[in-house]
N, C-alpha and C positions, 0 to 999 in steps of 0.2 A: 021313218026318219030316226036317226040316232046320233048322239054326241060321240065323237071319236077323238082320241088324243092325236094332235097334229104330228107328233113324232112318229106315229105308226103309219102315216100315209107314205106310199111309195110313188115317186115321180119317175116315169120312164119316158125319156125324151123321144125315143123311137115310136112311142104309142100316143104321142100328143101332137095334134095337128098344127099348132101355132109355131111360127118361126122364132119369136122372141117375146120378151116381157115388155108390155106397154106401160111405162112409168106413169103416164097421165091417167090411164085407166085405174091403176093401182091406187093412186092418190084419191080419185073420185070414190072408189070403194071404201077407202079408209074413213072418209067423211060420212058414209052411210052404212057403217059396219053392221048395225043392228037390223037393218032392213034387207040385207042380202039373202037371197035364196040359198038353200043347201048346196054344197058341192056334190059331185057324183063319183062314187068309187066302185070298183069291181069287188067281187066277193073276197079277194085276197088283198084288198086295200090299195089297189093301183088307181091312181087318179085318172078319171075319165073326163071330167068337166069341172072347171073352177080354179085353174091355176092362179088367176089374178085375185080371186076371192081368198084363196088360201094364203097367198103372199100378203094381202092386206091384213088378214088376221094375225099372221106372224109379226108383222111390223107393229101392230097395235098391242102386242104382248099376250095374245090369247094362247092358251095351251090346248083348247078343245074347239071343235068346229062342228056344226050341224051337217050331217051327210046322208045322202040317199045311197043305199047299197044295192047294186044290181047283182043278180045271180048269174054272173058270167065270169069265166076265167080264161077263155081262149083269147090269145092276143089279137087275132084278126077281128074277132067280134068286138073287143075293147076298142080297137082303132076305129072301126066303122061307127060304133056308138059315139065315140068322141067327136068324129067328124059330123055326125048327124046333129048332135046337141050344139055344136059350135056354129052350125048354119041355121039354127032355128030360134035362138034367143041370145040375150046378152050381147057382148061385143062380137060382131060377126067376123067370120074368117075373111081375110082380105082376098082380093082377086088373085094376088100372087100365091097365097096359101092354097086357095081352091085349085088354081092351075097346077100347083105342085102335086096335090093329093089326087087330082083327076088322073094324072099320069101314073102315080103310084098304084092306084086302084086298077087302071087299065093293064099295067104290067103284071098285076096279081091275078088277072083273069076275069075281072068284072066287066060286064058288057056296058056299052055306052048309055043305054036307058037307065040302068041301075046307078051308074055314076052321076048322071044328071039329076036323078031323084035324090040321092044321098047328099049331094052338094048344093041342091036347090038352085041349079043353073039350067040354062036352055040346052037342048040337044046340039044346037049349032055351036055353042061355046065349047062343048066337049069335043065335037068334031074338029074344031079349029085347034084346040089344045093338043090333041093326040096326033094330028096330021103331021106336025113337024117334030114328032117325039124324039127322033134320033138326034137331030141338031140341038134341040132343047136339052136333051139328056146330057149331051156332051158339056153344055154350058153349066148345067146344074152340078155335074160331077166336078167340073173345074172350080165352081164356087165351094163345094163341099171340101175338096182337097185344100183349097186356100184357107178355109175356116179351120180345118184340122191343123194345118201347118202353123197358123197364127196361134193356136192353142198349144203349141209345143209338142204335137204328135211327131214321132219319128216316121221315116218313110215306111218302115215295116208296120208300124201301128196304123198308118194311113191305109196301107194295103188291107190290113185286117178289118178296119172299120168299113172300108168300101165293100168288102166281102159280106159283112153283116147286113149291108144295104143291097145285096144282090148284084154288086158290080165287081166283075173279075178283072182287076188290073194287077200287073206285076210291078215290082219295085222300079224297074227301068222306065216303065210307062209313067208311073207317078213322078219320077225324077224329071222326065221331059215336060210333063204338065207344069210342074213347079217352076222349072226354068222359064217357061213361057209366061207364067203369072208374074214372076219376079221382073222379067224384062218389061212387061207392060206397066207394072207398078212403078218401077224406077223411072219410066218415061213420064209419069204423072205425079211427080214428087209433091207431097202435100205440105203447103206452107200455111200456118194459121192465118185466118182472115184478119184476126186482131193481133198481129205479130207485135210484140213489145221490143222496142229498140234500145231501151234504157234500163238501168237496174232498179228503178222505181216503177212498178207497173200500175196501170190504171185500176180503179175500183170496178171490178166486174160485178154485174148483177146476176143473180141466179135465175135461169130461164124457168118459166112456169111449168114446162113439160118435164123438167128434171125431177127424178124421184125424191120425195121428201124423206130425209134420213139424217140422223144426228151427225154433225160434222161435215156434211156435204159441201163441196166447194165447186165454184163455177168451172165448167169444162175448159174454158179458155186458159185457165191457169195450167191445167194438165197438158193441154196442147203445146203451150210455150215451153214447158219443162221438157217434154218429149222432143220438141224441135231442136232445142239447144243441146241437149245432153244424151241423145240417142240417135241412131240411124235406122233406116229401113232394114228389116230382118233381125235387128237386135232383139234380145229378150228383156222385157220389162217385168220385174217382180214387184207385186203389191202384196205384202204379207198381212195387211189389215184391210182387206178389199171392200168391206162394207157393201154398198149397193152394186159394186162391180163396174162403176163408170170408167175406171182406168182401162178396162178391157174394151169398152166401146170406142174410146179414143184411139187405142192401139190398132184396132181393126181399120179405122179410118185412115191412120197414118202408116199402115203396113209395118207395124211392130208386132213381134210375137209377145205373148203375155202369159204370166203364171200368177193366178190370183188365189189367195188363201184367206180364209176367215174362220173364226171360231164358230160362228153361226151364219153360214152363207145365206144371203137373201136370194141371189140368183144362182140356183143350183145348176143352171145350164152351163155356166162358165167358171164357177168358183169352187175350189177344193175346200173341204172341211179340214181344219187343222189349227193348232195353237202355235203360233210363231214364237211365243215366249219359250216354248219347250225346244222346238227344232223346226227347221225349214227343209222339207223334202222336195227337191227339184227333180224334173225328169232325168232319166239316166243320161249321163254324159253331156248334160246341159247346165250352164250356169248363167246368172243374170249379168246383163251389160248395164242395166240401170235399175236401181231400187227406188221405188216411190213410197215414201213414208209419210203418212198423215195420221198420226196416233191420236187417240182420245186425249184431250187436254186435261191436265190437273185443274180442278175447279171446285173450290169449296162452296160456291153459290148454287151450282146447277145440278140437276139429276137427269140430264138427257141420256146418259149412258148407264148401263147396269154396273154394279160394283165389279171392279177388276183391278189388276195391278197398276194400271195407269191412273185410276181415279180415286184411290183410297186416301193417300197422302202425297205430299210432294216427294218425300223420300222414296215411296214405293214407285212413283212415276219415274224418278231417275234410275232406280234399280231396274225397272222394266225396260227403259230405253237402253241401258247398258246391255241387257240380254238380247234385245232386238238387234242392236248394232253388231254384236258378236255373231249371232246366227245369220244375219244378212251378209256379212263379209265372207263367211264360210260358203255361202251359196252364190258368190259373185266371181266373175272372171277377173283376171289381172287388169288393173287400170279401169275397172268398172266404176261408174258414177253412182252416187246416191243423193237423192233430194229429200229434204226434211222440211215439212211445213209446220210452223209453230207460232203460237201467240204468247209472247211474254205477258205477264199479268201480275196484278196485286192479288194477295190472298182473298180479299173481298173486292167488290166492284170499285170502291173508292179508297180503301185503306188497307192496312196490313202490310206485311213485308212484300217488297218487290221481288218477284220470282223470275229471274232472267233465265228462262228455260233455254233460250238459244245459246247463251254463253255456256251454261252447264252442259248442254248436249254436245257442243263442240268438243269439250274436254273428254266426254265419254267416248265420242267417236274416235278421237285421237288415240285413246287408250287401247283400242282394239285393232288399230292399223289403218284408219282412214286419214287422209290428208284433207284439210279444210281449204277449199279453193274459191268459194264465192258466197256472198250474202246478198239476197235480193229482197227488196221491200214490196210486199203485195198487200196494201192496206185493205182493211175491212170497211164495209159500208157504214156510214153513220146511222143508217136506218135501224141498226140493232138497239139503239137507245131511244127510250121514250122521252116525251116532253118533260116529265117529272125528273128523269135522270139528268137532263140538261140543266134544269133549274137548280137542282141540288148541287151539281158540279160548280155552277157559277157562284152560288152562295158560299161554298166551302173552298173556293179557289182550287178546285181539282180539275185536271185535264182528263177528259174521257179517252179511253185507250182504243185506238183503231189499228194499233201496230200488229203486223203479222209478217214474219220472216219466212223466206225460203232459203234454206242453207244447202249448199252443194258440196259434196265430198267426193274424193277419188281414192280408190284402193291403192295404197302405196306398194 
């Protein structure tokens, strides 16, 4: 075993058997960080086993992690080892994941007994999974095409990505598949279960399975913003993506998405980049909706690392001006932008009142946005302790649960 710098670890999606990141599992690992077993890497530092453990360490601020290094470099061997380890310990591969990788192994020439052994399933399961391989493969390809489309891949890029997965489709075939997907999705329009009909929204509670991350907001807020200010097939830009939850909601509502973050938590869907410097969009594509949920200026807290948003109120406003300018350059004509902000005092109960909403409206106007809507999305009172409430009463202070959603349109 050896300690390795987290930045040196290489994550290859095509060599990792899991479909997605499990937020609840990451949260559990963060609570038991010192008891976690080492992750497993290839000789050239490709991650074989432990993506959830690696993510937990990153979120907890670790720069190194204990690792077991295997003397392998062949990609086929790495994949088989990853599958073997993910079926024998920790969070087990799901049935869907085992089904997927059984077919992948079968197509690569592995016989059925070997597949059953490596995936720890019965021979009957393998027989059943590969029996309808052609039909299932078509559905899987459709799912992959849809996923790539929602991640803003062009048709040519989708063709290239399919080829890397051993699937030979030309551009016209991809186009026909996408048309079928769009027709099906438009017939199943997603309306938020908790649709808000007024401009003061209810107090949403954070679900337990949502990843713990500074500044995280309930997904119902994102759903309602997307419902009112975007349409299926629109591109949603999140230039400060954090945990990447906006992408999850976009997939559910059939919006394309482009996620950027300085330190991406979910490398499966989020691009690394500093949106304060510039925003690089896919070629010939621009945003129809920008989703902005910046770190709040806060003299009291230290949830966020030092950055242009959190140093002083002046640097916060300066950073917001840069973000607005970069976002409008990356947006289509008449595109919308939503901004979630919490006006606040310098301190919990006193100091100057910092009307971040008012100030940001002026900044947005300066770069060419038109201010069109203000929505109240109050915070839960659970953020305050009993002692906070007593102190507020004693000093005749009102506790602040104000949170605004500001909507803009490119003029």
